[in-house]
Every structure is written in C-alpha cells, then in structure tokens.
C-alpha positions as CSV (number, residue, x, y, z in Angstrom):
1,M,-69.5,-36.4,-86.0
2,R,-68.0,-39.8,-85.6
3,R,-65.4,-38.9,-88.2
4,G,-64.5,-35.7,-86.3
5,R,-64.0,-37.8,-83.2
6,Q,-61.7,-40.2,-85.1
7,Q,-59.6,-37.3,-86.4
8,T,-59.3,-35.8,-82.9
9,G,-58.2,-39.2,-81.5
10,A,-55.7,-39.7,-84.3
11,S,-54.2,-36.2,-83.7
12,T,-53.9,-36.9,-79.9
13,A,-52.2,-40.2,-80.5
14,L,-49.8,-38.5,-83.0
15,A,-49.0,-35.8,-80.5
16,A,-48.3,-38.5,-77.8
17,V,-46.1,-40.4,-80.1
18,A,-44.2,-37.2,-81.1
19,F,-43.7,-36.3,-77.4
20,Q,-42.4,-39.8,-76.6
21,D,-40.1,-39.8,-79.6
22,H,-38.7,-36.4,-78.5
23,I,-38.1,-37.5,-74.9
24,L,-36.4,-40.7,-76.0
25,R,-34.2,-38.9,-78.4
26,G,-33.2,-36.5,-75.7
27,L,-32.3,-39.4,-73.3
28,G,-30.5,-41.5,-75.7
29,E,-28.5,-39.0,-77.8
30,P,-24.9,-40.2,-78.2
31,L,-22.0,-37.7,-78.4
32,T,-20.1,-38.0,-81.7
33,A,-17.7,-35.9,-83.6
34,A,-20.0,-35.6,-86.6
35,G,-23.2,-34.8,-84.8
36,P,-25.7,-35.7,-82.1
37,V,-27.5,-38.5,-84.0
38,G,-25.9,-41.4,-86.0
39,G,-22.6,-39.6,-86.2
40,R,-19.2,-41.4,-86.4
41,G,-15.8,-40.2,-85.5
42,S,-12.6,-40.8,-87.4
43,G,-12.3,-44.3,-88.8
44,G,-16.1,-44.9,-88.7
45,R,-16.1,-45.8,-85.0
46,H,-18.8,-44.5,-82.6
47,V,-17.2,-42.0,-80.2
48,G,-20.0,-41.6,-77.6
49,R,-21.1,-44.1,-75.0
50,R,-23.8,-46.6,-76.0
51,P,-27.2,-45.9,-74.4
52,G,-27.7,-48.2,-71.4
53,A,-24.0,-49.0,-71.1
54,A,-22.5,-48.8,-67.6
55,A,-20.6,-45.6,-66.9
56,Q,-17.0,-46.2,-65.9
57,P,-15.6,-43.8,-63.3
58,T,-12.4,-42.0,-64.1
59,V,-10.0,-41.4,-61.3
60,D,-7.5,-38.6,-62.0
61,T,-4.8,-38.5,-59.3
62,G,-2.8,-35.8,-61.0
63,L,0.5,-37.7,-60.7
64,K,1.1,-37.8,-64.4
65,K,0.5,-34.1,-64.9
66,K,3.1,-31.5,-64.1
67,P,1.7,-28.4,-62.3
68,V,1.7,-25.4,-64.5
69,K,2.2,-22.0,-62.7
70,K,0.1,-19.4,-64.3
71,S,0.8,-15.7,-63.8
72,L,-2.0,-13.5,-62.9
73,L,-0.6,-10.9,-65.3
74,E,-0.6,-13.1,-68.4
75,E,-3.0,-12.3,-71.2
76,E,-6.3,-14.1,-71.2
77,P,-7.1,-16.2,-74.3
78,A,-9.6,-14.6,-76.6
79,E,-13.3,-15.6,-76.2
80,R,-14.5,-18.0,-78.8
81,V,-17.5,-20.3,-79.5
82,L,-16.6,-24.0,-78.8
83,D,-17.8,-26.7,-81.2
84,G,-18.6,-24.1,-83.8
85,D,-18.3,-26.7,-86.6
86,R,-20.7,-29.1,-85.0
87,L,-23.6,-30.1,-87.3
88,P,-27.0,-29.0,-86.2
89,R,-29.3,-31.6,-84.7
90,P,-32.1,-32.8,-87.0
91,P,-35.5,-31.7,-85.6
92,S,-37.7,-34.3,-83.9
93,L,-41.3,-35.0,-84.9
94,A,-42.6,-32.9,-81.9
95,Q,-40.5,-30.0,-83.1
96,R,-41.8,-30.4,-86.7
97,L,-45.4,-30.3,-85.4
98,G,-44.7,-27.2,-83.3
99,L,-45.3,-29.0,-80.0
100,V,-41.8,-28.3,-78.7
101,P,-39.6,-25.3,-79.6
102,G,-37.0,-26.2,-82.1
103,D,-33.2,-26.0,-81.5
104,P,-31.3,-23.0,-82.9
105,G,-29.9,-24.2,-86.2
106,Q,-27.5,-21.2,-86.6
107,P,-24.8,-20.1,-84.2
108,L,-25.7,-17.2,-82.0
109,A,-24.6,-13.8,-83.1
110,E,-22.3,-11.5,-81.1
111,H,-25.1,-9.3,-79.8
112,E,-27.0,-12.5,-78.8
113,W,-24.0,-13.7,-76.8
114,S,-23.8,-10.3,-75.1
115,H,-27.4,-10.6,-74.0
116,V,-26.8,-14.1,-72.7
117,K,-23.7,-12.9,-70.7
118,R,-25.8,-10.0,-69.3
119,L,-28.4,-12.5,-68.1
120,A,-25.8,-14.6,-66.4
121,G,-24.2,-11.5,-64.8
122,D,-27.6,-10.2,-63.5
123,R,-28.3,-13.6,-61.9
124,G,-24.9,-13.6,-60.2
125,D,-23.5,-16.7,-61.8
126,Y,-20.0,-15.3,-62.1
127,E,-19.6,-15.0,-58.3
128,S,-21.5,-18.3,-57.6
129,P,-19.8,-21.8,-57.5
130,C,-20.0,-24.3,-60.4
131,V,-23.1,-26.4,-59.8
132,I,-21.3,-29.5,-60.9
133,C,-18.2,-29.5,-58.6
134,K,-19.5,-26.9,-56.1
135,E,-16.2,-24.9,-56.3
136,L,-15.8,-21.3,-57.3
137,L,-15.2,-20.7,-60.9
138,G,-12.0,-18.8,-60.0
139,V,-9.3,-18.6,-62.7
140,S,-10.1,-22.0,-64.3
141,A,-11.5,-22.1,-67.8
142,Q,-15.2,-21.6,-67.8
143,V,-17.9,-21.9,-70.5
144,L,-21.2,-20.1,-70.9
145,L,-24.0,-22.0,-72.5
146,S,-26.6,-20.5,-74.8
147,C,-29.2,-21.0,-72.0
148,S,-27.1,-18.5,-69.9
149,H,-25.7,-21.0,-67.4
150,T,-22.0,-21.0,-66.5
151,F,-19.8,-24.0,-65.6
152,H,-16.2,-25.1,-65.5
153,R,-15.1,-26.3,-68.9
154,A,-13.6,-29.4,-67.5
155,C,-16.7,-30.1,-65.3
156,L,-19.0,-29.7,-68.3
157,S,-16.9,-32.0,-70.4
158,A,-16.8,-34.7,-67.7
159,F,-20.6,-34.3,-67.3
160,E,-21.1,-34.8,-71.1
161,R,-18.8,-37.9,-71.1
162,F,-20.6,-39.4,-68.1
163,T,-24.2,-38.9,-69.3
164,G,-23.4,-39.5,-72.9
165,R,-25.6,-36.6,-74.2
166,R,-25.6,-32.9,-74.5
167,C,-27.9,-31.6,-71.8
168,C,-27.6,-28.5,-69.6
169,P,-27.1,-29.7,-65.9
170,L,-29.5,-27.0,-64.7
171,C,-32.3,-26.5,-67.2
172,R,-31.9,-29.8,-69.1
173,K,-31.9,-28.0,-72.4
174,N,-30.6,-30.1,-75.3
175,S,-28.3,-29.1,-78.2
176,Y,-26.9,-26.0,-76.5
177,Q,-24.1,-23.8,-77.7
178,K,-21.2,-23.0,-75.5
179,R,-18.7,-20.1,-75.4
180,L,-15.4,-19.7,-73.6
181,I,-15.6,-16.6,-71.4
182,H,-13.5,-14.8,-68.7
183,E,-16.1,-12.8,-66.8
184,A,-15.9,-15.1,-63.8
185,T,-12.1,-14.9,-63.8
186,R,-12.2,-11.1,-63.7
187,A,-14.8,-11.1,-60.9
188,H,-12.6,-13.5,-58.9
189,K,-9.5,-11.3,-59.3
190,A,-11.5,-8.3,-58.3
191,A,-12.8,-10.1,-55.2
192,C,-9.3,-11.2,-54.3
193,A,-7.9,-7.7,-54.7
194,T,-10.7,-6.3,-52.6
195,R,-10.0,-8.8,-49.8
196,I,-6.3,-8.2,-49.9
197,Q,-6.8,-4.5,-49.6
198,A,-9.3,-4.9,-46.8
199,V,-6.8,-7.1,-44.8
200,W,-4.0,-4.7,-45.4
201,R,-6.1,-1.7,-44.3
202,G,-7.2,-3.6,-41.2
203,H,-3.5,-4.3,-40.4
204,V,-2.6,-0.7,-40.8
205,V,-5.4,0.5,-38.6
206,R,-4.6,-2.0,-35.9
207,C,-1.0,-0.9,-35.9
208,W,-2.0,2.7,-35.7
209,Y,-4.4,1.9,-32.8
210,R,-1.7,0.1,-30.9
211,R,0.7,3.1,-31.2
212,L,-2.1,5.4,-30.2
213,R,-2.9,3.4,-27.1
214,Q,0.8,3.4,-26.1
215,T,0.9,7.3,-26.0
216,H,-2.7,8.3,-25.2
217,P,-4.5,7.0,-22.2
218,P,-8.2,6.0,-22.7
219,N,-11.1,7.8,-21.0
220,D,-12.6,4.8,-19.4
221,P,-11.5,4.5,-15.7
222,K,-10.8,0.8,-15.9
223,L,-8.9,1.1,-19.2
224,R,-6.9,4.1,-17.8
225,E,-5.9,2.0,-14.7
226,K,-4.8,-0.8,-17.0
227,F,-2.9,1.6,-19.2
228,F,-0.9,3.2,-16.4
229,Y,-0.3,-0.1,-14.8
230,S,1.2,-1.4,-18.0
231,R,3.3,1.7,-18.4
232,L,4.6,1.4,-14.8
233,C,5.4,-2.2,-15.5
234,E,7.4,-1.2,-18.6
235,I,9.3,1.4,-16.7
236,T,10.1,-1.0,-13.9
237,E,11.2,-3.6,-16.3
238,R,13.5,-1.2,-18.1
239,M,15.1,-0.1,-14.8
240,E,15.6,-3.8,-13.8
241,N,17.3,-4.5,-17.2
242,M,19.4,-1.3,-16.9
243,Y,20.6,-2.2,-13.4
244,C,20.8,-5.9,-13.9
245,G,23.4,-7.3,-11.5
246,C,23.4,-4.2,-9.3
247,D,22.1,-3.8,-5.8
248,I,18.6,-2.5,-6.4
249,D,17.9,-1.8,-2.7
250,G,21.1,0.2,-2.4
251,F,20.1,2.1,-5.6
252,I,16.7,3.0,-4.1
253,R,18.4,4.1,-0.8
254,D,20.7,6.4,-2.7
255,L,17.7,7.9,-4.5
256,D,15.9,8.5,-1.2
257,C,19.0,10.1,0.3
258,A,19.5,12.3,-2.8
259,L,15.9,13.4,-2.6
260,D,16.1,14.2,1.1
261,D,19.3,16.2,0.5
262,S,17.6,18.2,-2.3
263,R,14.5,18.9,-0.2
264,R,16.7,20.0,2.8
265,I,18.8,22.3,0.6
266,M,15.7,23.8,-1.0
267,A,14.0,24.2,2.4
268,G,17.1,25.9,3.9
269,F,17.3,28.2,0.9
270,S,13.6,29.1,1.2
271,L,13.7,29.8,5.0
272,D,17.1,31.5,5.4
273,G,17.9,33.1,2.1
274,M,14.4,34.2,1.1
275,R,12.9,36.0,4.1
276,M,9.7,37.7,3.2
277,T,9.4,41.5,3.5
278,D,6.3,43.3,4.6
279,D,5.3,44.3,1.1
280,Q,5.6,40.7,0.0
281,W,3.4,39.6,3.0
282,E,0.8,42.2,2.1
283,A,0.7,40.7,-1.5
284,I,0.4,37.2,0.0
285,V,-2.5,38.3,2.3
286,E,-4.3,39.9,-0.7
287,R,-3.8,36.7,-2.7
288,G,-5.1,34.6,0.2
289,R,-8.2,36.7,0.4
290,R,-8.9,36.3,-3.3
291,R,-8.9,32.5,-2.8
292,L,-12.1,32.9,-0.7
293,E,-11.2,29.9,1.5
294,E,-13.8,29.3,4.2
295,D,-12.6,26.0,5.7
296,C,-9.3,24.8,7.1
297,A,-7.8,22.1,4.8
298,I,-6.5,20.2,7.9
299,C,-9.5,20.0,10.2
300,M,-12.2,20.9,7.6
301,A,-13.6,23.4,10.2
302,G,-14.5,27.0,9.4
303,L,-11.9,29.8,9.5
304,T,-14.3,32.4,10.9
305,G,-14.7,30.9,14.4
306,G,-12.4,33.4,16.1
307,K,-9.4,31.1,16.2
308,E,-5.9,32.2,15.5
309,L,-5.0,31.7,11.8
310,A,-1.7,30.9,10.2
311,L,-0.9,32.3,6.7
312,C,1.7,30.4,4.7
313,S,4.0,32.1,2.2
314,C,2.2,30.0,-0.5
315,S,-1.0,32.0,0.3
316,H,-2.8,29.0,1.9
317,V,-4.5,29.7,5.3
318,F,-5.0,27.2,8.2
319,H,-5.8,27.2,11.9
320,A,-2.5,27.9,13.7
321,A,-3.1,25.0,16.1
322,C,-3.9,22.6,13.3
323,L,-0.7,23.6,11.4
324,A,1.5,23.3,14.5
325,T,0.1,19.9,15.3
326,L,0.7,18.8,11.7
327,E,4.3,20.0,11.9
328,E,4.8,18.0,15.2
329,L,3.4,14.8,13.7
330,S,5.3,15.1,10.4
331,L,8.1,12.4,10.0
332,S,10.0,14.5,7.5
333,K,13.0,16.6,8.5
334,F,11.3,19.7,7.1
335,T,7.6,20.6,6.7
336,L,5.7,21.1,3.5
337,C,2.4,22.8,2.8
338,P,-0.5,20.3,3.2
339,V,-2.1,21.6,0.0
340,C,0.7,22.5,-2.5
341,R,3.5,20.5,-0.9
342,S,6.0,23.4,-1.0
343,C,8.2,24.8,1.6
344,Y,6.7,27.8,3.4
345,Q,7.1,30.5,6.0
346,T,4.2,31.4,8.2
347,R,2.7,34.6,9.7
348,T,0.0,34.6,12.4
349,L,-3.2,36.5,11.7
350,D,-6.3,37.2,13.8
351,T,-8.6,37.3,10.8
352,L,-8.2,37.2,7.0
C-alpha cells in the first residue's frame, strides 16, 4: 500500500514538472528562421529576442516610405499558407504524456482551412476590427490563424516581434499556422458599396421630395400656409427682379387702373348689351328654385318672411332691401354679386 502511494506521488510530481516545463517553454520560445526552439538564422546568429531582454519600441513615421496607390479593381494575390517551410515544434513532456494536446505537425489541408474560414465568418471576424490595432481589417493584408482568429498581417508580425514568441493574441495558442486571406477585404468592399448606394439613393429621394414640395402643397394646414407663403415670396421676388429700377408704385397703380377699366367694360357689356328676355328670366327663376336657398346671404335671415326678394341674373336670391343697401355702401364703380362676384341684372319677386 505504501508502494502504491509512492507511485501515485511520483506520477503527480512528474505531471507537475511536465506542466511547468510546458508553460516555461511557451513563455520563453524564441522566434528563429529554423524553428521555435534552438534555431539559428543565416550565419549562425540568433534571430529572435532573448527571453527577459527589454523590448525596444519601434517608431515608424512613414517618411521613408512612398505611398502606393492601390486600385480597387486590381487582382488580389492568391491565398497561400505563410511559413509553410517552418519546422514543426518538438513536443513537450506534457504533450508526450498526453496531459496537453499536441501541436499539429503537418500543415492543414485545404478542406481544413475552409472549415477554419467558415468558423471565422460565422463569428463575424471579417466585419470586426483587428484586436491588436482596433482598426477595421479593410483592404490591408490580413492573415487567418489555424485557431480561426483573423488579424492584420503587419499587426501580427509586430506582435510576434514584440513578444518574442508565436502565440495567438486571443486564445494564446502556440505554434499556430497562418494563411493569407481576402475575405475581410471582400466584406469591406461590399459594405463600402452598400453605403455608397444608400447615400446616393437618399440624395435622389431628397431631390425628388424637394421638387414634389415645390409643385404640390401639403395637407397639413401649417405646412400649406408655409408653402403658399414661400410661393408668394418667390413671385414677389421675381417681380422685383423683373422691374428692378422701375417705379413699383406706378406699376401697381397702372395694374389697378387696367383692372378697373376691364371690370367697367365687362359691366357695361353685361348691363347694356345683354338684356335678359322673359324666357331667360324664367330659366333663371327655375335655376334659383333648384338651389333651395332658404336664407339671404347678406343678412342671414330667412327668405320666406314675406319680404320683397331680388333675383339676380346669376340665379342668386337676396332680400331686395339688403341688396340695395349693399349697392349703396359699395365703394366700387359697379356692383358685383356678393356670392359669385359677377356682374348681374336684377328682377323683383314676391316669392320664389
């Protein structure tokens, strides 16, 4: 029994050492051209930053780089797996004991990359900003990791240089594979095209609405008042611009005189040249009866009170006294019907 306890304690100590070794290897993994552990670059020099060394910030002002204008219609570079010739990472003791899942030793197949891209698309990574720089992926080069997370290619390279190890910034997975993709670029172009179309359609609708409001008055009373006020202001402004430098008061007086002359001529023509015959008066009386008028439009009193009535040639009926008083108080040189504003001849009736 004591021997069994000793074996259990030994296995627990071995597992603890294996976990500690795995964590330390993940934290201190240098980036080299030959591989993640103990690799050397060209000339036998270490390429990655030493563990524990102070990170030196890099300031890129962009002054030494010439801006390159990229056309939106140019062909996109083909998708490819980056670092395809990178040596696989040796498994740690914890991975050998089965305590931690091992790293994929072989590159992912095409159907596996399709599954990873589908996972990223379902999660909405292509429309989301890069978690490193917090900027939209846009048309910049982007990479997809084997853990289905997407970043800017430049941001991920800077993150790897700064930390000195290959570790996903989101899930902290080590020894990932990365692939150059263009899904985020296509999604960004589609969103830009949709926004441009929405802005253009809104502009077209606003222009159409302005033209509609210039020709069709609204139904709301306040808006109708504002509409006609603006139209009247436009007409007045056009008249002022047309007769700029002229005597506006004299022009208005000439209009009044011409209007009075026209009314006088029409009134004389109606009274002298168009005398009603008896047959015409009978037709006018019949038309006045069909109106079924019960009140005088001048005094608003009933027409059936036994008072003398006056029938106009326009078929409107009033009290004779009311119509005579209105003609005496009228300031115009000739009288008009109080209802239809037309010149008239009258005939006296006892009853309609």
